[in-house]
N, C-alpha and C positions, 0 to 999 in steps of 0.2 A: 401554465403553472402560476399560482397566485403568490405574490409577495407584497402584501399591503404596506409594509414599512419602507418601501422603495430603497432597500438596501440589498447587500449581497446575500445569496443563499449560503447556508452553512451545511456542508456535506460531511459525512463520516463514512466509516467502513460499511455500515449497513445501508446507506443511501447513495453511495457513489455511482451505482448503475443508472441513476437518473441522467447522468451526463452522456450516456450512450445514444440518446435520442435528441434531436434538434442541435442547436449550436450553443457552445459553452466556452467561457473563459474561466479557468480555475487557477487560483493562486494557492501556493503552499508556502506557509511561513510559520515560524515558531516564535513565540514571545520571548524566548531565551536568547535569540539572536538580535544583536543591536541593529543591524541593517534592516531588519523586518519592522521596526517601529515606524520609520518614515514611510516605508513601502506600504504598510497596512493602512496608514492614513490616506495616502494617494489612492490606493485600491478602493477604499470605502467611498471616496469622492467619485471615482470612475464608475463604481457600481450604481451609485445613486443617479448620476447623470445618464447612464445607459437605460436605467429603468424609467426615468422621466421622459426620455426620448421615445419610449415605447418601441425599442428595437426588438428583434427576434433573438438577440444574443442574451443568454442567461449568464450572469456573472456570479461566481461562487468562490468561497474559500473552503479549503479542506481542513477539517479538524485533524490534528496530528496526535491523537490520543492512543492510537493503536499501532503496535509494531508492524502489523500487516500492511498498514497504509504506506509506511516507508518502503517496504519491499515491493508492494504492488506497483507503485509509481516510480520506482528506482530513484528515490530521493537521495542525492549526494550533495547537492548544494542548494542553499535557500537564500533569498526567495526564488521561487520557481513558478513559471506561468505555463500552463498547458492550454492550447486551443483544441477543442473537440468539436468536430462537425460530423454528425451521423456515425459516431463510433470510431472515427479516425483521429488519432492523437498527434499533436505537433507541439514540440517544446519551443516556446517563444523566448526571445531575449527580454530581459527585465527593462521596463521603461521607467523614466524618472518624473513623468508628468501625466496628467489626465489626457492631454492632447496626444501624447505618444501612445498611450494605451488605446485611444480611439483609432489611431492609424493602424496599430496592430490588429485591432478587432475587425476593422472594415476592409483592409486591403493587404497589409504586409504579411498576414498569416499564410497567404497563398504562395509566397516565396520560400517558405520553410518546408523542408521534406518531412513527411510523416515519420513517426518513430518506427524502428525496425520491428519485425513481427515478434521477436523474442522480448521486446520491451513493452509491447502493447499491454496495458493493464487488463484488457478484456480478452487477451489471447489464451490459447490452450496451455502454453508453457507456464505462463504466469498463474493461471487458475490452478494448475497442478501443483505449482510451488506453494501457493497459499494454502491449498488443502493439506499439503505435507506439513507446513508450519502449524496449522491448526491441530493436526493429529499429534504432533510432538508436544504442543501446549496442553492438549487434553491428557496425554500420558503424564506429563509433569504435574498437572493439577491433581490427577488421580493418585500419584505417588505422594504428593505434598500434603494433600488434605488429610489422608489417613496414614499415619505412621505405620499402622499395622499392615497395610497393603505393601509398603516397601519392605517391611520385615519378612513377610511371606515370600515376596519375590526373591529376596536374598537367600532365604532358606532353600527354596526350590532350585536356585542356581547352584548353591553349594552341594545339594544332593546330586544334581546332574554332573557336576565336576567329580564328585566322589564315585559315581557310577562309571564315569569314563576312566578314572584311575584304576578301579577294580577290574574293569574290562581289559585294560592294557596289561595289568599284572597277570591276569588269567591267560591272556594271549601269549605273554612272554614265557610263563611257566609251561604251557602246553607245547610251545615250539621247542623248548629245551628238552622235553621228554622225547620228542620225535627225532 
């Protein structure tokens, strides 16, 4: 993969599957979090040094623009670092220097257990969960874009409720006759 600027890759919800092949170190950070300012500066230096050393480890940062990204990667605290080798994810401790990041990248990641199967971003459970979220978002957008769609949905719902009430009343009346 070519990165002519010798800097970190920027991944998003559409390109995250690139990390399932080869070896990656990915950071998750938000510009709204103060601890991420210092972290991002050190991470950029680390990315540049790794690129200049021509290592096989790709260094990336994940854009956090999509709500699905937070859910897919179970982001509860930031900054967060994931090490990925051939689709196996490990959550690494946050380092405070470029040297500590290099130690994590070359050796210490082996001491960390892989994420549980239900936390794996590429797992079946997480994929189903993301599809569910996308379906709910699609329905919301469908209802939100056209006020008329929501109006007709409410009308149909009210008609169904009215039909249930009429059916219940008819059932009560026929049971009293018998």
